[in-house]
N, C-alpha and C positions, 0 to 999 in steps of 0.2 A: 553374470547378471541374467536373471530370467526375463522372459518377455513381459510378464506381469509387472516386474520391477521397472522396466523401461516405460511401460504404459503409465504407471504411477508417477514416475519422474516427469514425463511429458505433461500429464494432466496438472501436476502441481506448478510446473513452469507456466503452463497456459493460464491458470487462474491468477497467478501473480502478475503476469503480463496484461491480462484482461483488466485487472484492478487499475493499473496505471492508464491503460488505453481508454477505459470508460470514464475515468476522472477527467482526462484531457479533452474528451469529446463531450463532456457534460451529459453523458448518458446515464442518468441517475438510476433509472429503473434497472438497467443491466448491471450497474455497479452493486446494487443491493444483492443480486444473485451470487456475487463473489464472496459474500460473508455468511457465516453460520448465523443461527437465530440470535445468539448473543456473542459479543466480541469484546475482548479486553483491549482497550485503546491506551497505549502507553507512550506519551510524548515527554516523559520525565527527563530523558537525556537532552532534550532541546529546551524544555520549558520549566523543569522542576515539577513540583506538585506530586500527585499520586495517580497511578493508573485508574482508569474508569471502566466499568462494565456497562455496555450499552447494547441495545439491539442493533442489528445491521441497519435497519431503517433509520434509527436515531443517528448513527454515525454518518450515513449518507446525507441525511437532512442537514446535519451540521456542516458538512463539506459544501453542500449546495449553497448555504448561506455565506460561508466564509470565502469560498472560491468564486462565488457569484460576483464579488466586488472586483475580481481580476478580469482583464481582457482576454487572457489566454494562459494556459499552462502546458508544459511538456515534461513528462516524466520518462526517463530512460532507465530500463531495468536490465541489468547484466549479471552474469555470474551466479545464476540461481543454482544452489546446491541443496538438495533435499535429503533428509534421512527419514525413511518410512518405518514405522514400527506398528504393525497391525493396522488399526483403523485411525491412527493419528500420524502426523508428520511434523517435523520442524524443517524450516527452510531458511536459508540466508541468501540475501541478494544485495548487490550494489545498486543504489538508486541515485540518479542525478535528477534534479528538478529545476526547471526554469519557470519563473512566475512573472507575468507581464501585466503591468497596469500603466496605461498611457496617462499623460498629463499629471504627473506627480513630481514634487520636488525631489531632487537627488537621483533622478533617473528612472526609467520605466521598467528595467529588467533587474530581477533579483534571482540569484541561483544558489543552490546548495546541494549537498549530497550526503550520503552516509550509507552505512550498512544496516539493512532492515532484517529483522528476525521475525519470522512468521510461525505461528502454530496453526495447523490445519486439521480438519476432520474429514474422514473419507466421504466421498463425493466431492472432496477437496474444496472446501470452503474455509475461509480464514476465520479463526476463532481468537487469535491474538495478533493485533496489528500495531506493533510499536514503531516509533520513528527510528529506533536504532541509535547508532553512534553517528552524530552529525559531523559533517566536514564542511567548513566554510570554504567556498571556492573563490572568494574575492582575492 
């Protein structure tokens, strides 16, 4: 593996880690920078329906509204494996998520996980952010 390949691998791992980090810290402005101008959001494995094409800002605005109802979140990203082909890359990562909302019936903590598959464009921003294959951890 060449040095440039290692640099790409590290940069891709970093942007995927930043994506989770910024969500959990509610740093919405920084989160927007992890996305390409347009992103295909695909939660069909979890929710059915069809993938959507949104701007990075629209996706972050949606999360800000949805996750704003929660008291906290924690996303753990592991096992990032990327395949770079020119100016694009695909990457797979294991993601575990804990979502907390106090004072709700049935318990305050919900957790899940799955395999996420990302498509990225050079300068390594996410262009396709699916939920992947969910795994219920209950």
